[in-house]
GUKOL-870061 format. One record per atom (N, C-alpha, C): residue in one letter; residue number from 1; atom name; y, z, x. Coordinates in steps of 0.1 Angstrom, whole numbers, plus 5000, padded with zeros to 4 digits. Layout:
// GUKOL-870061
<nufi = A, padren = NUM, logu = CA, v = Y, w = Z, u = X>;
...
//
This chain:
// GUKOL-870061
<nufi = X, padren = 1, logu = N, v = 0818, w = 5401, u = 6111>;
<nufi = X, padren = 1, logu = CA, v = 0822, w = 5396, u = 6101>;
<nufi = X, padren = 1, logu = C, v = 0814, w = 5399, u = 6084>;
<nufi = X, padren = 2, logu = N, v = 0822, w = 5391, u = 6073>;
<nufi = X, padren = 2, logu = CA, v = 0815, w = 5396, u = 6065>;
<nufi = X, padren = 2, logu = C, v = 0805, w = 5380, u = 6060>;
<nufi = X, padren = 3, logu = N, v = 0797, w = 5380, u = 6055>;
<nufi = X, padren = 3, logu = CA, v = 0786, w = 5372, u = 6054>;
<nufi = X, padren = 3, logu = C, v = 0796, w = 5360, u = 6044>;
<nufi = X, padren = 4, logu = N, v = 0798, w = 5348, u = 6046>;
<nufi = X, padren = 4, logu = CA, v = 0805, w = 5340, u = 6040>;
<nufi = X, padren = 4, logu = C, v = 0797, w = 5338, u = 6025>;
<nufi = X, padren = 5, logu = N, v = 0786, w = 5335, u = 6021>;
<nufi = X, padren = 5, logu = CA, v = 0780, w = 5327, u = 6010>;
<nufi = X, padren = 5, logu = C, v = 0778, w = 5340, u = 5998>;
<nufi = X, padren = 6, logu = N, v = 0778, w = 5351, u = 6003>;
<nufi = X, padren = 6, logu = CA, v = 0779, w = 5365, u = 5996>;
<nufi = X, padren = 6, logu = C, v = 0791, w = 5364, u = 5993>;
<nufi = X, padren = 7, logu = N, v = 0802, w = 5367, u = 5998>;
<nufi = X, padren = 7, logu = CA, v = 0815, w = 5368, u = 5996>;
<nufi = X, padren = 7, logu = C, v = 0821, w = 5356, u = 5987>;
<nufi = X, padren = 8, logu = N, v = 0819, w = 5346, u = 5991>;
<nufi = X, padren = 8, logu = CA, v = 0820, w = 5336, u = 5980>;
<nufi = X, padren = 8, logu = C, v = 0812, w = 5339, u = 5970>;
<nufi = X, padren = 9, logu = N, v = 0804, w = 5340, u = 5968>;
<nufi = X, padren = 9, logu = CA, v = 0798, w = 5342, u = 5953>;
<nufi = X, padren = 9, logu = C, v = 0807, w = 5354, u = 5947>;
<nufi = X, padren = 10, logu = N, v = 0807, w = 5367, u = 5953>;
<nufi = X, padren = 10, logu = CA, v = 0809, w = 5374, u = 5946>;
<nufi = X, padren = 10, logu = C, v = 0829, w = 5371, u = 5943>;
<nufi = X, padren = 11, logu = N, v = 0837, w = 5364, u = 5947>;
<nufi = X, padren = 11, logu = CA, v = 0854, w = 5360, u = 5946>;
<nufi = X, padren = 11, logu = C, v = 0846, w = 5350, u = 5935>;
<nufi = X, padren = 12, logu = N, v = 0836, w = 5344, u = 5932>;
<nufi = X, padren = 12, logu = CA, v = 0835, w = 5333, u = 5920>;
<nufi = X, padren = 12, logu = C, v = 0832, w = 5340, u = 5909>;
<nufi = X, padren = 13, logu = N, v = 0822, w = 5353, u = 5911>;
<nufi = X, padren = 13, logu = CA, v = 0820, w = 5362, u = 5897>;
<nufi = X, padren = 13, logu = C, v = 0831, w = 5366, u = 5892>;
<nufi = X, padren = 14, logu = N, v = 0842, w = 5370, u = 5901>;
<nufi = X, padren = 14, logu = CA, v = 0856, w = 5381, u = 5899>;
<nufi = X, padren = 14, logu = C, v = 0863, w = 5368, u = 5893>;
<nufi = X, padren = 15, logu = N, v = 0865, w = 5361, u = 5896>;
<nufi = X, padren = 15, logu = CA, v = 0869, w = 5354, u = 5891>;
<nufi = X, padren = 15, logu = C, v = 0868, w = 5345, u = 5876>;
<nufi = X, padren = 16, logu = N, v = 0854, w = 5343, u = 5877>;
<nufi = X, padren = 16, logu = CA, v = 0848, w = 5339, u = 5864>;
<nufi = X, padren = 16, logu = C, v = 0854, w = 5350, u = 5852>;
<nufi = X, padren = 17, logu = N, v = 0851, w = 5362, u = 5854>;
<nufi = X, padren = 17, logu = CA, v = 0852, w = 5376, u = 5848>;
<nufi = X, padren = 17, logu = C, v = 0864, w = 5378, u = 5846>;
<nufi = X, padren = 18, logu = N, v = 0872, w = 5374, u = 5854>;
<nufi = X, padren = 18, logu = CA, v = 0885, w = 5371, u = 5851>;
<nufi = X, padren = 18, logu = C, v = 0891, w = 5362, u = 5843>;
<nufi = X, padren = 19, logu = N, v = 0886, w = 5353, u = 5843>;
<nufi = X, padren = 19, logu = CA, v = 0894, w = 5341, u = 5835>;
<nufi = X, padren = 19, logu = C, v = 0885, w = 5338, u = 5819>;
<nufi = X, padren = 20, logu = N, v = 0874, w = 5348, u = 5818>;
<nufi = X, padren = 20, logu = CA, v = 0871, w = 5350, u = 5806>;
<nufi = X, padren = 20, logu = C, v = 0877, w = 5364, u = 5800>;
<nufi = X, padren = 21, logu = N, v = 0882, w = 5370, u = 5806>;
<nufi = X, padren = 21, logu = CA, v = 0889, w = 5383, u = 5800>;
<nufi = X, padren = 21, logu = C, v = 0909, w = 5379, u = 5796>;
<nufi = X, padren = 22, logu = N, v = 0908, w = 5371, u = 5806>;
<nufi = X, padren = 22, logu = CA, v = 0924, w = 5361, u = 5800>;
<nufi = X, padren = 22, logu = C, v = 0919, w = 5353, u = 5788>;
<nufi = X, padren = 23, logu = N, v = 0909, w = 5348, u = 5788>;
<nufi = X, padren = 23, logu = CA, v = 0910, w = 5338, u = 5772>;
<nufi = X, padren = 23, logu = C, v = 0905, w = 5346, u = 5760>;
<nufi = X, padren = 24, logu = N, v = 0900, w = 5358, u = 5763>;
<nufi = X, padren = 24, logu = CA, v = 0898, w = 5364, u = 5754>;
<nufi = X, padren = 24, logu = C, v = 0906, w = 5372, u = 5748>;
<nufi = X, padren = 25, logu = N, v = 0916, w = 5379, u = 5758>;
<nufi = X, padren = 25, logu = CA, v = 0928, w = 5383, u = 5753>;
<nufi = X, padren = 25, logu = C, v = 0941, w = 5370, u = 5750>;
<nufi = X, padren = 26, logu = N, v = 0937, w = 5361, u = 5753>;
<nufi = X, padren = 26, logu = CA, v = 0948, w = 5353, u = 5745>;
<nufi = X, padren = 26, logu = C, v = 0959, w = 5352, u = 5754>;
<nufi = X, padren = 27, logu = N, v = 0954, w = 5351, u = 5764>;
<nufi = X, padren = 27, logu = CA, v = 0969, w = 5348, u = 5774>;
<nufi = X, padren = 27, logu = C, v = 0974, w = 5335, u = 5775>;
<nufi = X, padren = 28, logu = N, v = 0966, w = 5326, u = 5771>;
<nufi = X, padren = 28, logu = CA, v = 0974, w = 5310, u = 5770>;
<nufi = X, padren = 28, logu = C, v = 0988, w = 5313, u = 5764>;
<nufi = X, padren = 29, logu = N, v = 0990, w = 5320, u = 5755>;
<nufi = X, padren = 29, logu = CA, v = 0999, w = 5320, u = 5749>;
<nufi = X, padren = 29, logu = C, v = 1016, w = 5326, u = 5757>;
<nufi = X, padren = 30, logu = N, v = 1008, w = 5329, u = 5768>;
<nufi = X, padren = 30, logu = CA, v = 1022, w = 5331, u = 5777>;
<nufi = X, padren = 30, logu = C, v = 1025, w = 5319, u = 5784>;
<nufi = X, padren = 31, logu = N, v = 1020, w = 5308, u = 5779>;
<nufi = X, padren = 31, logu = CA, v = 1024, w = 5297, u = 5789>;
<nufi = X, padren = 31, logu = C, v = 1039, w = 5290, u = 5782>;
<nufi = X, padren = 32, logu = N, v = 1040, w = 5297, u = 5771>;
<nufi = X, padren = 32, logu = CA, v = 1057, w = 5293, u = 5766>;
<nufi = X, padren = 32, logu = C, v = 1064, w = 5298, u = 5775>;
<nufi = X, padren = 33, logu = N, v = 1067, w = 5307, u = 5784>;
<nufi = X, padren = 33, logu = CA, v = 1073, w = 5310, u = 5793>;
<nufi = X, padren = 33, logu = C, v = 1074, w = 5303, u = 5808>;
<nufi = X, padren = 34, logu = N, v = 1064, w = 5294, u = 5805>;
<nufi = X, padren = 34, logu = CA, v = 1067, w = 5285, u = 5818>;
<nufi = X, padren = 34, logu = C, v = 1074, w = 5272, u = 5816>;
<nufi = X, padren = 35, logu = N, v = 1088, w = 5274, u = 5824>;
<nufi = X, padren = 35, logu = CA, v = 1099, w = 5266, u = 5817>;
<nufi = X, padren = 35, logu = C, v = 1097, w = 5250, u = 5825>;
<nufi = X, padren = 36, logu = N, v = 1105, w = 5240, u = 5824>;
<nufi = X, padren = 36, logu = CA, v = 1110, w = 5231, u = 5832>;
<nufi = X, padren = 36, logu = C, v = 1112, w = 5235, u = 5847>;
<nufi = X, padren = 37, logu = N, v = 1123, w = 5247, u = 5849>;
<nufi = X, padren = 37, logu = CA, v = 1125, w = 5252, u = 5862>;
<nufi = X, padren = 37, logu = C, v = 1114, w = 5259, u = 5864>;
<nufi = X, padren = 38, logu = N, v = 1104, w = 5262, u = 5862>;
<nufi = X, padren = 38, logu = CA, v = 1091, w = 5271, u = 5869>;
<nufi = X, padren = 38, logu = C, v = 1085, w = 5259, u = 5878>;
<nufi = X, padren = 39, logu = N, v = 1081, w = 5246, u = 5865>;
<nufi = X, padren = 39, logu = CA, v = 1075, w = 5233, u = 5871>;
<nufi = X, padren = 39, logu = C, v = 1083, w = 5231, u = 5883>;
<nufi = X, padren = 40, logu = N, v = 1095, w = 5230, u = 5882>;
<nufi = X, padren = 40, logu = CA, v = 1101, w = 5218, u = 5895>;
<nufi = X, padren = 40, logu = C, v = 1100, w = 5232, u = 5906>;
<nufi = X, padren = 41, logu = N, v = 1106, w = 5242, u = 5906>;
<nufi = X, padren = 41, logu = CA, v = 1102, w = 5255, u = 5916>;
<nufi = X, padren = 41, logu = C, v = 1087, w = 5252, u = 5929>;
<nufi = X, padren = 42, logu = N, v = 1080, w = 5249, u = 5915>;
<nufi = X, padren = 42, logu = CA, v = 1064, w = 5248, u = 5923>;
<nufi = X, padren = 42, logu = C, v = 1061, w = 5236, u = 5928>;
<nufi = X, padren = 43, logu = N, v = 1067, w = 5226, u = 5924>;
<nufi = X, padren = 43, logu = CA, v = 1063, w = 5212, u = 5929>;
<nufi = X, padren = 43, logu = C, v = 1074, w = 5212, u = 5943>;
<nufi = X, padren = 44, logu = N, v = 1087, w = 5218, u = 5941>;
<nufi = X, padren = 44, logu = CA, v = 1094, w = 5217, u = 5953>;
<nufi = X, padren = 44, logu = C, v = 1087, w = 5226, u = 5965>;
<nufi = X, padren = 45, logu = N, v = 1083, w = 5237, u = 5966>;
<nufi = X, padren = 45, logu = CA, v = 1072, w = 5241, u = 5972>;
<nufi = X, padren = 45, logu = C, v = 1059, w = 5235, u = 5980>;
<nufi = X, padren = 46, logu = N, v = 1054, w = 5227, u = 5970>;
<nufi = X, padren = 46, logu = CA, v = 1043, w = 5219, u = 5974>;
<nufi = X, padren = 46, logu = C, v = 1052, w = 5211, u = 5982>;
<nufi = X, padren = 47, logu = N, v = 1063, w = 5201, u = 5979>;
<nufi = X, padren = 47, logu = CA, v = 1069, w = 5190, u = 5988>;
<nufi = X, padren = 47, logu = C, v = 1077, w = 5199, u = 6000>;
<nufi = X, padren = 48, logu = N, v = 1077, w = 5206, u = 6002>;
<nufi = X, padren = 48, logu = CA, v = 1080, w = 5215, u = 6015>;
<nufi = X, padren = 48, logu = C, v = 1069, w = 5218, u = 6022>;
<nufi = X, padren = 49, logu = N, v = 1060, w = 5216, u = 6018>;
<nufi = X, padren = 49, logu = CA, v = 1046, w = 5224, u = 6023>;
<nufi = X, padren = 49, logu = C, v = 1043, w = 5208, u = 6027>;
<nufi = X, padren = 50, logu = N, v = 1040, w = 5200, u = 6025>;
<nufi = X, padren = 50, logu = CA, v = 1038, w = 5186, u = 6026>;
<nufi = X, padren = 50, logu = C, v = 1041, w = 5179, u = 6040>;
<nufi = X, padren = 51, logu = N, v = 1060, w = 5182, u = 6035>;
<nufi = X, padren = 51, logu = CA, v = 1071, w = 5175, u = 6049>;
<nufi = X, padren = 51, logu = C, v = 1067, w = 5189, u = 6057>;
<nufi = X, padren = 52, logu = N, v = 1065, w = 5200, u = 6062>;
<nufi = X, padren = 52, logu = CA, v = 1065, w = 5206, u = 6069>;
<nufi = X, padren = 52, logu = C, v = 1046, w = 5204, u = 6076>;
<nufi = X, padren = 53, logu = N, v = 1038, w = 5202, u = 6073>;
<nufi = X, padren = 53, logu = CA, v = 1023, w = 5198, u = 6075>;
<nufi = X, padren = 53, logu = C, v = 1025, w = 5183, u = 6081>;
<nufi = X, padren = 54, logu = N, v = 1033, w = 5173, u = 6079>;
<nufi = X, padren = 54, logu = CA, v = 1035, w = 5157, u = 6082>;
<nufi = X, padren = 54, logu = C, v = 1043, w = 5160, u = 6095>;
<nufi = X, padren = 55, logu = N, v = 1052, w = 5168, u = 6098>;
<nufi = X, padren = 55, logu = CA, v = 1065, w = 5170, u = 6104>;
<nufi = X, padren = 55, logu = C, v = 1055, w = 5179, u = 6117>;
<nufi = X, padren = 56, logu = N, v = 1047, w = 5186, u = 6113>;
<nufi = X, padren = 56, logu = CA, v = 1037, w = 5193, u = 6127>;
<nufi = X, padren = 56, logu = C, v = 1029, w = 5186, u = 6131>;
<nufi = X, padren = 57, logu = N, v = 1023, w = 5179, u = 6125>;
<nufi = X, padren = 57, logu = CA, v = 1011, w = 5170, u = 6131>;
<nufi = X, padren = 57, logu = C, v = 1019, w = 5157, u = 6143>;
<nufi = X, padren = 58, logu = N, v = 1031, w = 5153, u = 6136>;
<nufi = X, padren = 58, logu = CA, v = 1040, w = 5147, u = 6148>;
<nufi = X, padren = 58, logu = C, v = 1041, w = 5153, u = 6155>;
<nufi = X, padren = 59, logu = N, v = 1045, w = 5166, u = 6158>;
<nufi = X, padren = 59, logu = CA, v = 1051, w = 5174, u = 6171>;
<nufi = X, padren = 59, logu = C, v = 1039, w = 5175, u = 6172>;
<nufi = X, padren = 60, logu = N, v = 1025, w = 5181, u = 6168>;
<nufi = X, padren = 60, logu = CA, v = 1016, w = 5178, u = 6179>;
<nufi = X, padren = 60, logu = C, v = 1008, w = 5166, u = 6188>;
<nufi = X, padren = 61, logu = N, v = 1011, w = 5155, u = 6179>;
<nufi = X, padren = 61, logu = CA, v = 1007, w = 5144, u = 6188>;
<nufi = X, padren = 61, logu = C, v = 1014, w = 5144, u = 6198>;
<nufi = X, padren = 62, logu = N, v = 1028, w = 5147, u = 6200>;
<nufi = X, padren = 62, logu = CA, v = 1037, w = 5144, u = 6214>;
<nufi = X, padren = 62, logu = C, v = 1031, w = 5156, u = 6223>;
<nufi = X, padren = 63, logu = N, v = 1026, w = 5168, u = 6218>;
<nufi = X, padren = 63, logu = CA, v = 1026, w = 5179, u = 6226>;
<nufi = X, padren = 63, logu = C, v = 1013, w = 5174, u = 6232>;
<nufi = X, padren = 64, logu = N, v = 1002, w = 5172, u = 6226>;
<nufi = X, padren = 64, logu = CA, v = 0990, w = 5167, u = 6232>;
<nufi = X, padren = 64, logu = C, v = 0989, w = 5158, u = 6237>;
<nufi = X, padren = 65, logu = N, v = 0996, w = 5151, u = 6238>;
<nufi = X, padren = 65, logu = CA, v = 0994, w = 5135, u = 6245>;
<nufi = X, padren = 65, logu = C, v = 0999, w = 5137, u = 6261>;
<nufi = X, padren = 66, logu = N, v = 0988, w = 5125, u = 6267>;
<nufi = X, padren = 66, logu = CA, v = 0996, w = 5124, u = 6284>;
<nufi = X, padren = 66, logu = C, v = 1010, w = 5122, u = 6285>;
<nufi = X, padren = 67, logu = N, v = 1017, w = 5128, u = 6290>;
<nufi = X, padren = 67, logu = CA, v = 1031, w = 5122, u = 6296>;
<nufi = X, padren = 67, logu = C, v = 1033, w = 5110, u = 6298>;
<nufi = X, padren = 68, logu = N, v = 1021, w = 5107, u = 6303>;
<nufi = X, padren = 68, logu = CA, v = 1023, w = 5091, u = 6314>;
<nufi = X, padren = 68, logu = C, v = 1021, w = 5081, u = 6304>;
<nufi = X, padren = 69, logu = N, v = 1013, w = 5084, u = 6291>;
<nufi = X, padren = 69, logu = CA, v = 1011, w = 5073, u = 6284>;
<nufi = X, padren = 69, logu = C, v = 1015, w = 5079, u = 6266>;
<nufi = X, padren = 70, logu = N, v = 1026, w = 5077, u = 6260>;
<nufi = X, padren = 70, logu = CA, v = 1034, w = 5080, u = 6246>;
<nufi = X, padren = 70, logu = C, v = 1029, w = 5069, u = 6240>;
<nufi = X, padren = 71, logu = N, v = 1022, w = 5061, u = 6240>;
<nufi = X, padren = 71, logu = CA, v = 1022, w = 5050, u = 6233>;
<nufi = X, padren = 71, logu = C, v = 1017, w = 5059, u = 6217>;
<nufi = X, padren = 72, logu = N, v = 1005, w = 5062, u = 6215>;
<nufi = X, padren = 72, logu = CA, v = 1001, w = 5063, u = 6202>;
<nufi = X, padren = 72, logu = C, v = 1008, w = 5077, u = 6193>;
<nufi = X, padren = 73, logu = N, v = 1019, w = 5089, u = 6197>;
<nufi = X, padren = 73, logu = CA, v = 1028, w = 5099, u = 6195>;
<nufi = X, padren = 73, logu = C, v = 1034, w = 5087, u = 6188>;
<nufi = X, padren = 74, logu = N, v = 1042, w = 5079, u = 6198>;
<nufi = X, padren = 74, logu = CA, v = 1052, w = 5071, u = 6192>;
<nufi = X, padren = 74, logu = C, v = 1049, w = 5061, u = 6181>;
<nufi = X, padren = 75, logu = N, v = 1034, w = 5054, u = 6184>;
<nufi = X, padren = 75, logu = CA, v = 1031, w = 5050, u = 6166>;
<nufi = X, padren = 75, logu = C, v = 1032, w = 5052, u = 6158>;
<nufi = X, padren = 76, logu = N, v = 1026, w = 5065, u = 6161>;
<nufi = X, padren = 76, logu = CA, v = 1025, w = 5075, u = 6146>;
<nufi = X, padren = 76, logu = C, v = 1036, w = 5080, u = 6142>;
<nufi = X, padren = 77, logu = N, v = 1048, w = 5081, u = 6154>;
<nufi = X, padren = 77, logu = CA, v = 1058, w = 5086, u = 6144>;
<nufi = X, padren = 77, logu = C, v = 1066, w = 5074, u = 6140>;
<nufi = X, padren = 78, logu = N, v = 1066, w = 5056, u = 6146>;
<nufi = X, padren = 78, logu = CA, v = 1073, w = 5047, u = 6137>;
<nufi = X, padren = 78, logu = C, v = 1063, w = 5044, u = 6124>;
<nufi = X, padren = 79, logu = N, v = 1047, w = 5048, u = 6124>;
<nufi = X, padren = 79, logu = CA, v = 1045, w = 5048, u = 6110>;
<nufi = X, padren = 79, logu = C, v = 1049, w = 5056, u = 6101>;
<nufi = X, padren = 80, logu = N, v = 1048, w = 5066, u = 6104>;
<nufi = X, padren = 80, logu = CA, v = 1056, w = 5079, u = 6094>;
<nufi = X, padren = 80, logu = C, v = 1074, w = 5074, u = 6094>;
<nufi = X, padren = 81, logu = N, v = 1081, w = 5069, u = 6104>;
<nufi = X, padren = 81, logu = CA, v = 1098, w = 5061, u = 6101>;
<nufi = X, padren = 81, logu = C, v = 1093, w = 5051, u = 6090>;
<nufi = X, padren = 82, logu = N, v = 1083, w = 5046, u = 6089>;
<nufi = X, padren = 82, logu = CA, v = 1081, w = 5036, u = 6080>;
<nufi = X, padren = 82, logu = C, v = 1078, w = 5034, u = 6070>;
<nufi = X, padren = 83, logu = N, v = 1068, w = 5047, u = 6065>;
<nufi = X, padren = 83, logu = CA, v = 1066, w = 5050, u = 6050>;
<nufi = X, padren = 83, logu = C, v = 1076, w = 5058, u = 6047>;
<nufi = X, padren = 84, logu = N, v = 1084, w = 5064, u = 6051>;
<nufi = X, padren = 84, logu = CA, v = 1094, w = 5072, u = 6047>;
<nufi = X, padren = 84, logu = C, v = 1109, w = 5066, u = 6040>;
<nufi = X, padren = 85, logu = N, v = 1107, w = 5051, u = 6051>;
<nufi = X, padren = 85, logu = CA, v = 1117, w = 5044, u = 6045>;
<nufi = X, padren = 85, logu = C, v = 1114, w = 5035, u = 6036>;
<nufi = X, padren = 86, logu = N, v = 1101, w = 5032, u = 6034>;
<nufi = X, padren = 86, logu = CA, v = 1097, w = 5022, u = 6027>;
<nufi = X, padren = 86, logu = C, v = 1097, w = 5028, u = 6012>;
<nufi = X, padren = 87, logu = N, v = 1098, w = 5043, u = 6011>;
<nufi = X, padren = 87, logu = CA, v = 1093, w = 5049, u = 6000>;
<nufi = X, padren = 87, logu = C, v = 1110, w = 5054, u = 5995>;
<nufi = X, padren = 88, logu = N, v = 1117, w = 5054, u = 6004>;
<nufi = X, padren = 88, logu = CA, v = 1132, w = 5060, u = 5999>;
<nufi = X, padren = 88, logu = C, v = 1140, w = 5045, u = 5992>;
<nufi = X, padren = 89, logu = N, v = 1136, w = 5034, u = 5994>;
<nufi = X, padren = 89, logu = CA, v = 1148, w = 5024, u = 5992>;
<nufi = X, padren = 89, logu = C, v = 1139, w = 5015, u = 5979>;
//
């Protein structure tokens, strides 16, 4: 594989150069094209990602649990259910 720190350093150098170029070129004026719709779509995608990760974690608890002792998966499911309903009310 690739050496981590060298690759990490080159990514940082490339990103720095790219951001300096965008700053000098006046790319910040393009922000006027970012509407509320763009913001809402991005926030929606973030929400979907968090919900997916939470549900996959709950599923993983049941998959990895001992079939004879499902206490912990049901405790985590109960906590998730309580947190969900407490924020919806």
